[in-house]
C-alpha positions in Angstrom: 0.0 0.0 0.0 1.5 3.4 -1.0 -0.7 5.6 1.1 -3.1 5.6 4.0 -6.5 6.7 2.8 -9.0 8.7 4.9 -11.3 5.7 5.0 -8.7 3.3 6.5 -6.9 5.7 8.9 -9.6 5.9 11.6 -9.5 2.1 12.0 -5.8 2.0 12.8 -4.7 1.7 16.5 -5.8 4.8 18.4 -2.9 4.7 21.0 0.6 3.5 21.2 0.7 1.1 24.1 3.6 2.9 25.8 1.8 6.2 25.8 -1.6 5.1 27.0 -1.0 4.3 30.7 -0.3 7.9 31.8 -3.7 9.2 31.0 -7.0 8.9 32.8 -9.4 6.3 31.4 -11.9 7.9 29.1 -15.6 7.1 28.8 -17.4 6.8 25.5 -18.2 10.5 25.2 -14.5 11.3 25.7 -13.3 9.3 22.7 -14.3 11.9 20.1 -11.4 12.8 18.0 -10.1 16.3 17.9 -11.8 18.2 15.0 -13.6 14.9 14.2 -15.1 16.2 11.0 -11.6 16.5 9.4 -9.5 14.1 11.5 -7.4 11.8 9.4 -9.1 12.9 6.1 -5.9 13.9 4.2 -4.0 10.9 2.6 -0.2 10.8 2.9 2.2 8.6 1.0 4.0 5.9 3.0 7.1 6.0 0.9 8.9 7.9 -1.8 11.1 11.0 -2.2 10.9 13.8 0.4 9.6 16.1 -2.3 6.6 13.9 -2.5 6.1 13.3 1.2 6.7 16.8 2.7 4.0 18.5 0.6 1.5 16.0 1.9 2.2 17.1 5.5 2.7 20.8 4.6 -0.3 22.9 5.7 -0.7 22.8 9.5 2.5 24.7 10.0 1.4 27.5 7.7 -2.0 27.7 9.4 -0.2 28.0 12.8 2.2 30.6 11.4 -0.7 32.9 10.7 -1.0 33.6 14.4 2.7 34.8 14.4 2.0 37.5 11.8 -1.6 38.6 12.7 -2.6 42.3 13.0 -1.5 42.3 16.7 2.1 41.8 15.5 1.9 44.9 13.4 1.2 47.3 16.2 4.0 45.9 18.5 6.5 45.6 15.6 5.7 49.1 14.3 6.0 50.6 17.8 9.2 48.7 18.5 10.9 49.8 15.3 9.7 53.4 15.4 10.7 54.0 19.0 13.8 51.8 19.4 15.2 51.2 15.9 16.5 47.7 15.3 17.2 46.8 19.0 14.1 44.6 19.3 14.9 42.4 16.4 16.6 40.2 18.9 13.3 39.8 20.7 11.6 38.8 17.4 14.4 36.2 16.8 14.2 34.8 20.3 10.4 34.6 20.2 10.6 32.8 16.9 13.1 30.3 18.3 10.8 29.7 21.2 7.8 29.3 18.8 9.6 26.7 16.7 10.4 24.6 19.7 6.9 25.0 21.3 5.0 24.3 18.1 7.2 21.2 17.5 6.2 20.0 21.0 2.5 20.7 20.4 2.7 18.7 17.1 4.4 15.8 18.9 1.7 15.7 21.6 -1.1 15.5 19.1 0.5 12.9 16.9 1.6 10.6 19.7 -1.5 10.7 21.9 -4.3 11.5 19.5 -5.2 14.3 21.9 -5.1 18.0 21.3 -3.7 20.1 24.2 -7.1 20.9 25.6 -8.1 17.2 25.6 -4.8 16.3 27.3 -5.4 18.9 30.0 -8.9 17.5 30.6 -7.5 14.0 30.9 -4.8 15.1 33.4 -6.0 17.8 35.7 -8.9 18.3 38.1 -12.1 20.1 36.9 -11.3 23.4 38.8 -7.9 23.5 37.1 -9.3 22.8 33.7 -11.9 25.5 34.2 -9.1 28.0 35.0 -7.1 26.9 32.0 -10.1 27.1 29.7 -11.0 30.6 30.9 -7.3 31.7 30.4 -7.4 30.3 26.9 -10.7 31.9 26.1 -9.3 35.3 27.3 -6.3 34.8 24.9 -8.7 34.0 22.0 -10.8 37.1 22.7 -7.6 39.2 22.8 -6.5 37.7 19.5 -10.0 38.4 18.1 -9.8 41.9 19.3 -6.6 42.4 17.3 -8.2 40.9 14.2 -11.2 43.2 14.4 -9.0 46.3 14.8 -6.7 45.1 12.0 -9.5 44.3 9.6 -11.3 47.6 10.4 -8.2 49.7 9.9 -7.4 47.9 6.6 -10.9 48.6 5.3 -10.6 52.2 6.3 -7.2 52.7 4.7 -8.2 50.9 1.4 -11.8 52.0 1.0 -12.4 54.9 3.4 -14.8 53.0 5.6 -15.1 54.4 9.1 -13.5 52.3 11.9 -16.8 51.6 13.6 -18.3 50.4 10.3 -15.3 48.3 9.5 -15.5 46.6 12.9 -19.1 45.7 12.2 -18.2 44.4 8.8 -15.5 42.3 10.4 -18.3 40.3 12.2 -19.5 39.0 8.8 -16.3 37.0 8.3 -17.8 34.6 10.8 -19.1 32.8 7.7 -15.7 32.7 5.9 -14.5 29.6 7.7 -17.8 27.8 7.1 -17.5 28.3 3.4 -13.8 27.2 3.3 -14.4 24.1 5.5 -17.2 22.9 3.3 -14.8 22.7 0.4 -12.4 20.5 2.4 -9.5 21.1 4.8 -6.9 21.1 2.0 -8.8 24.0 0.3 -8.7 25.8 3.7 -4.9 25.4 3.9 -4.5 26.5 0.3 -6.5 29.7 1.0 -4.3 30.5 4.1 -1.0 29.8 2.2 -2.2 32.0 -0.7 -2.8 35.0 1.6 0.6 34.3 3.3 2.3 34.7 0.0 0.5 38.0 -0.6 1.7 39.3 2.8 5.3 38.1 2.2 5.5 39.7 -1.3 4.1 43.0 0.0 6.8 43.3 2.6 9.5 42.0 0.3 8.8 45.0 -1.9 8.8 47.4 1.0 12.1 46.0 2.3 13.7 46.6 -1.0 12.3 50.2 -1.2 13.5 50.9 2.4 17.0 49.6 1.7 17.9 49.3 5.5 21.6 49.4 6.6 22.6 45.7 6.7 25.1 46.2 9.6 22.5 47.9 11.8 20.0 45.2 11.1 22.4 42.4 11.9 23.4 44.1 15.2 19.7 44.3 16.1 19.6 40.5 16.3 22.2 40.6 19.2 20.3 40.9 22.5 20.8 44.1 24.6 20.5 44.4 28.4 18.5 47.7 27.8 15.5 45.6 26.8 15.1 44.4 30.4 16.2 47.6 32.1 14.1 50.0 30.1 10.4 49.6 31.2 9.1 51.2 28.0 11.2 48.9 25.8 10.3 45.9 28.0 6.6 46.6 27.6 6.9 46.5 23.8 9.2 43.5 24.0 6.7 41.5 26.0 4.0 42.7 23.5 6.1 41.3 20.7 6.5 38.0 22.6 2.8 37.9 23.2 2.1 38.6 19.5 4.6 36.0 18.4 4.2 33.1 20.7 0.5 32.7 20.7 -1.1 30.5 23.4 -4.0 29.3 21.3 -1.7 28.2 18.5 -0.4 25.4 20.7 -4.0 24.1 21.0 -4.5 24.6 17.3 -1.3 22.8 16.1 -1.8 19.8 18.4 -5.2 19.3 16.7 -4.7 20.0 13.0 -1.6 17.8 12.6 -4.1 14.9 13.2 -5.9 15.8 9.9 -3.2 13.7 8.1 -4.0 10.0 7.6 -0.6 8.7 8.8 -0.5 5.2 10.2 -1.5 5.3 13.9 1.5 3.0 14.7 4.8 3.6 16.3 6.6 3.9 13.0 3.9 6.0 11.5 3.8 8.4 14.4 7.6 8.8 14.4 7.5 9.6 10.7 4.6 12.1 11.1 6.5 13.9 13.9 9.5 14.4 11.6 7.5 15.8 8.7 5.2 17.9 10.9 8.2 19.5 12.7 9.8 20.2 9.3 6.5 21.8 8.1 6.1 24.1 11.1 9.8 25.1 11.2 9.8 26.2 7.5 6.5 28.1 8.0 7.7 29.9 11.1 10.8 31.0 9.3 8.4 32.8 7.0 6.8 34.4 10.0 10.2 35.5 11.2 10.8 37.3 7.9 7.4 39.1 8.0 7.8 40.2 11.6 11.4 41.3 11.1 10.4 43.1 7.9 7.6 45.1 9.7 10.1 46.2 12.4 12.9 46.9 9.9 10.6 49.0 7.7 9.4 50.9 10.7 13.0 51.5 12.0 14.3 52.6 8.6 11.4 54.7 7.6 10.3 56.2 10.9 13.0 55.9 13.6 15.9 56.9 11.3 13.9 59.9 10.0 12.9 61.3 13.4 9.3 59.9 13.4 9.7 57.8 16.6 6.2 58.6 17.7 4.6 56.4 14.9 2.8 53.7 16.8 -0.6 53.5 15.0 -1.1 51.6 11.8 -3.0 54.5 10.2 -0.2 56.9 10.7 2.3 54.4 9.3 0.1 54.1 6.2 0.1 57.9 5.7 3.9 58.2 6.0 5.2 55.1 4.2 4.8 56.2 0.6 6.2 59.8 1.1 9.2 58.6 3.2 10.0 55.6 1.1 9.5 57.4 -2.2 7.4 54.5 -3.5 3.8 55.5 -4.3 2.5 51.9 -3.9 4.1 51.3 -0.5 1.2 52.4 1.6 -1.3 50.4 -0.5 0.8 47.2 -0.3 0.9 47.8 3.5 -2.9 48.0 3.7 -3.4 45.0 1.4 -1.0 42.9 3.6 -2.9 44.0 6.7 -6.3 43.0 5.3 -4.8 39.6 4.2 -3.4 39.1 7.7 -6.8 39.9 9.3 -8.7 37.4 7.0 -6.1 34.7 7.7 -6.3 35.2 11.4 -10.0 34.8 11.3 -9.7 31.3 10.0 -7.2 30.1 12.6 -8.7 31.8 15.6 -12.1 30.2 14.8 -10.6 26.8 14.6 -8.7 27.3 17.9 -11.9 28.4 19.6 -13.7 25.3 18.5 -10.8 23.0 19.6 -10.6 24.7 23.0 -14.3 24.6 23.7 -14.7 21.0 22.6 -11.5 19.8 24.3 -12.1 21.3 27.7 -15.9 21.3 28.0 -16.9 18.6 25.5 -19.3 21.3 24.3 -20.1 21.5 20.6 -21.4 24.8 19.3 -22.1 25.6 15.7 -19.1 27.3 14.2 -21.1 30.3 13.0 -22.6 30.8 16.5 -19.3 30.6 18.2 -17.7 33.0 15.7 -20.4 35.5 16.1 -20.2 35.2 19.9 -16.4 35.8 20.1 -16.5 38.5 17.4 -19.3 40.2 19.4 -17.2 40.2 22.5 -14.2 41.7 20.6 -16.3 44.3 18.6 -17.8 46.0 21.7 -14.6 47.4 23.2 -13.4 48.4 19.7 -16.5 50.5 19.1 -16.4 52.0 22.6 -12.7 52.9 22.4 -13.1 54.3 18.8 -16.1 56.4 19.8 -14.3 58.0 22.8 -10.6 58.1 21.8 -10.6 57.7 18.0 -7.8 55.9 16.0 -5.1 56.5 18.7 -7.2 54.6 21.2 -7.5 51.6 18.9 -3.8 51.6 18.4 -3.1 51.4 22.1 -5.8 48.8 22.5 -4.1 46.7 19.8 -0.8 46.7 21.8 -2.6 46.0 25.0 -4.3 43.0 23.5 -0.8 41.5 22.7 0.4 42.0 26.3 -2.8 40.2 27.5 -1.9 37.4 25.1 1.6 37.2 26.6 0.1 37.0 30.1 -1.9 33.9 29.1 1.2 32.1 27.7 2.2 30.2 30.9 -1.3 28.6 31.1 -0.6 26.9 27.8 3.2 26.4 27.8 3.6 24.9 31.3 1.0 22.0 30.7 2.4 21.3 27.2 6.0 21.0 28.5 4.9 18.9 31.4 3.1 16.5 29.1 5.8 15.9 26.5 8.4 15.5 29.3 6.4 12.8 31.0 7.4 9.3 29.9 4.2 7.8 31.3 2.2 9.9 28.9 4.5 9.9 25.9 6.2 6.5 26.2 9.1 6.2 23.8 8.2 9.5 22.3 9.1 11.5 25.4 11.3 14.4 24.5 15.1 14.1 25.2 16.3 15.6 28.4 18.1 18.5 26.7 14.9 19.5 24.8 12.9 19.2 28.1 15.4 21.5 29.8 15.3 24.0 27.0 11.5 23.9 27.1 11.4 24.5 30.8 13.9 27.4 30.5 11.6 29.0 27.9 8.6 28.5 30.2 10.7 30.1 33.0 11.7 33.1 30.9 8.0 33.6 29.8 6.8 33.5 33.5 9.7 35.7 34.7 9.1 38.4 32.1 5.4 38.5 32.8 6.0 38.8 36.6 8.4 41.8 35.9 5.8 43.4 33.6 3.1 43.1 36.3 5.5 44.6 38.9 6.3 47.5 36.6 2.6 48.1 35.8 1.7 48.0 39.5 4.6 50.2 40.4 3.6 52.7 37.8 
């Protein structure tokens, strides 16, 4: 047999024997597969050249990478580049390295255990702990949705002159976008996401060429500076960048959508799937690194180096880009990329919300109903802030949403690292000690930076 088909995959062994003993026994209602409507529906070849096998697994990594270049990243990257030049490039690089490792661990968890992160938490912790984790993740999804609403509304205003409040209301209608795409198949959904990612990358490649940043200064920016920790204003933006880059709900998303591949649910099949899924996500996150770095570099070159360090709002950046770069199409490309980013983020945030709700609560809600609910929660503060403070208020709200995301990170990262480091749960697929140590260090850095941020905020 050259490939596992969607029809045969669900009948394969559901657990590796070595990994089954560390979990609580599940009743019949608990045995529902993550995203059951698309689980194991995409066939993969069992043998052949890597050029044939990697494309079969490519897709989940790119869907996850969307969260690493959503509209929330734009505000933090713009503010970081305009205010502090190239210094915070090191934070983007560090965040991306963290993301590559954490997403690889999330994929491993899903492939080995047939559980997404939400299901794994429910099978491991008490009900009060699970409720706390669920609420933290829902807060992160709402914060992410807030960024998407603002980003989409701003893009519509910049491109078509639609008022921000009107754009925010229009953003609610994209609740039906995922339904349309899912009805055409998960591969079609992945193709849609990848196409928009290409649009974003091309737009920023053109702007980087037009900006012509000094190579030496850019390279020095990737070297960490102690000022990032000692300067409260810089630390605030740095943690916002981290929150916008390492997204907590992406860990839930990745652990689920890697299971859409119909790889053999055997020891060898899972080991092979881990290899290809990790390769897929690593390549995709390198694209995210380029986009995030490009936003900051363009901001640093265009605004910081020309004395416009006060540029923090997307709208102001749009107005100044073309005149300062001397490229008439620069501002339009900027807005098109922002709109593509908002549309892409809609798809992945909706899926993550479904995974979290079904995994923690075993509660199934129609996708359209859940999307309208989460969008409604996000739209209200956008409309209120826009009405009272205008565009400047929405820009600050965008950065704040990313800091909130960062504050939720420990609630996703710590359980994930704990699971993949536990031999009782992972069996022979437990991560090597060196990887476990690195993952715990990352978790410690995230918790430590958040504690310092809280201290600085409380201390004024």
